[in-house]
Structure formats: C-alpha cells, structure tokens
C-alpha positions, 0 to 999 in steps of 0.5 A, a space after each residue: 252112269 249106272 253102277 253094275 251090281 255084283 252078284 251076292 255070294 251064296 253063303 254055304 248052308 249048314 248042310 253043305 259043310 264038309 264031313 268030319 271024321 267024327 261024322 263018319 264014325 259010329 257014336 259008340 266008337 267015338 265014345 270008346 276012343 275018347 274013354 281010352 284017350 282019358 285012361 291013357 292020360 291018366 295012366 301017364 299022369 300016374 307014371 309021372 307021379 310014380 317017377 317023381 316019388 322014386 326020384 325023391 326017395 333016391 335023392 333022400 337016400 343019397 343025401 343020407 348016406 353022404 360022408 363027412 367029407 362030402 358034407 364038408 365039400 358041399 358047405 359054403 363056408 370056408 372052414 380054413 378060417 376056423 383053424 
C-alpha cells in the first residue's frame, strides 16, 4: 500500500506580501508624518507638565491660605483631651 503524497504548500515569496500604506506613500511624506507625530507627543508632554505645575502651585496657595479653623479640623489629634 503506497502512501499518497500531499503536494507541498507553496511558500509565499517576499515579493508576494501585500502592499502596506507605507509602501505606497512617498518616503518624504512618511518622514514628515513621523516628525509631526513626535512634535505632537512632545507638545502633549509639555502641556501635561504645565498642568502639573499649575496644580502644584494651586495646592500650595490653598494650603498657605487656610484658616486656623481649617488647620484645626484637619488635625488628627483630639483637641478636647487637652482642655
């Protein structure tokens, strides 16, 4: 009884791979888009840092302007024990 051979599957050649958007676009245009993406990321990071600085300053001013009553209420100590 002879075994039947199955035909080997043809391996796709490198030229047979599907075209991507990057392959179809001009290389200069791809470089411009990548540069723009980096600029946008840097701008987003800068805005996040500015927002953090603003919040930190706002927190500092709020802490600075607290009244004695606010500080006393936030204290964890039971001040009635010291009367």
